[in-house]
Structures are given as structure tokens and as C-alpha cells.
C-alpha positions as CSV (number, residue, x, y, z in Angstrom):
1,M,-11.3,2.5,-9.9
2,S,-7.9,3.7,-10.9
3,C,-7.6,0.8,-13.3
4,C,-10.6,2.2,-15.1
5,F,-9.0,5.6,-15.4
6,S,-5.7,4.1,-16.5
7,S,-7.5,2.2,-19.2
8,L,-9.4,5.2,-20.3
9,F,-6.2,7.3,-20.5
10,F,-4.5,4.5,-22.5
11,F,-7.2,4.3,-25.1
12,W,-7.6,8.1,-25.3
13,A,-3.9,8.4,-25.9
14,K,-3.9,5.7,-28.6
15,A,-6.9,7.2,-30.3
16,A,-5.4,10.7,-30.1
17,N,-2.3,9.4,-31.8
18,L,-4.2,7.7,-34.6
19,L,-6.5,10.8,-35.2
20,N,-3.7,13.4,-34.8
21,R,-5.4,14.9,-31.8
22,P,-3.7,16.3,-28.6
23,L,-2.9,13.9,-25.9
24,P,-5.2,13.7,-22.8
25,P,-4.3,16.2,-20.0
26,L,-2.4,14.5,-17.2
27,P,-2.6,15.7,-13.6
28,D,0.5,17.2,-12.0
29,L,2.4,14.2,-10.6
30,E,4.4,15.9,-7.9
31,I,4.5,15.2,-4.2
32,S,5.1,18.2,-1.9
33,K,7.9,18.2,0.7
34,E,5.4,18.7,3.4
35,T,3.6,15.5,2.5
36,I,6.8,13.5,2.4
37,A,7.7,14.9,5.8
38,R,4.4,14.0,7.3
39,V,4.6,10.4,5.9
40,A,8.1,10.1,7.2
41,D,7.1,11.2,10.7
42,A,4.2,8.7,10.8
43,L,6.4,5.9,9.4
44,Q,9.1,6.6,12.0
45,I,6.6,6.1,14.8
46,W,5.4,2.7,13.4
47,L,8.9,1.5,12.7
48,N,10.0,2.4,16.2
49,L,7.1,0.5,17.6
50,A,7.9,-2.5,15.5
51,L,11.5,-2.4,16.6
52,F,10.5,-2.2,20.2
53,V,8.3,-5.3,19.8
54,A,11.1,-7.1,18.1
55,H,13.5,-6.1,20.8
56,D,11.1,-7.4,23.5
57,I,10.7,-10.7,21.8
58,A,14.3,-11.3,20.9
59,I,16.3,-9.8,23.7
60,E,14.0,-9.9,26.7
61,K,12.4,-13.2,25.6
62,N,8.8,-12.0,26.1
63,F,7.0,-15.3,25.1
64,L,3.5,-13.9,25.6
65,L,4.2,-11.0,23.3
66,C,5.6,-13.5,20.7
67,L,2.4,-15.5,20.9
68,Q,0.3,-12.3,20.4
69,V,2.3,-11.3,17.3
70,V,1.9,-14.8,15.9
71,G,-1.8,-14.7,16.6
72,V,-2.3,-11.3,14.9
73,L,-0.3,-12.4,11.9
74,W,-2.3,-15.6,11.7
75,V,-5.6,-13.6,11.8
76,I,-4.3,-11.2,9.1
77,S,-3.3,-14.2,7.0
78,Y,-6.7,-15.8,7.4
79,I,-8.6,-12.6,6.5
80,G,-6.3,-12.1,3.5
81,S,-6.9,-15.6,2.2
82,L,-10.6,-14.7,1.9
83,F,-9.8,-12.2,-0.8
84,N,-8.5,-12.6,-4.3
85,F,-6.2,-9.5,-4.7
86,L,-5.7,-10.1,-8.5
87,N,-9.2,-8.8,-9.2
88,F,-10.3,-7.7,-5.7
89,D,-13.1,-10.3,-5.5
90,L,-14.3,-12.2,-2.4
91,Y,-14.1,-15.9,-2.5
């Protein structure tokens, strides 16, 4: 969907330049500090969990957890192979 809007803005800007018209209005492209703080807090939780799992696998040699991680990554890889992400089509 955003690709359609990007293309529309591109052609509008090129046509405006050729026809001496004003450029299309662009939305305000700023991110608030509150949004960045919320994203950073959520990201910190996920990173701490990933580091905890990596510590369990590497230091405490939790073989069952290692197999679970390998299985989840394999399932994600299999599901991802069913999609073509260049044009978001299903195979």
C-alpha cells in the first residue's frame, strides 16, 4: 500500500515540476520522544529475553532449549520460504 502512495507522490512531484505547480503536501515526518521511549522499553524487554536464552544455551548448556530454538527458527524459515517478499506474493 505504501508503495502505491510513494509512486503517486513521485509522479505528482514530477508533474508539478513540469507544469510549474506546487509540490504535493508531505506529512510531518517527526517521531515523538515518547514514542521512541516506548519502543526502547519494549525492545529492552525482548533483548533481555534473547540474551537470557543465549546465556542458558551457551553457559548452562541447556540442550533442550537449544533444540527448541532450532525448531522455532526452522519453522519460521519454512513459513518464510512460502512467500516471495520482493512482491509479497504467495508461491
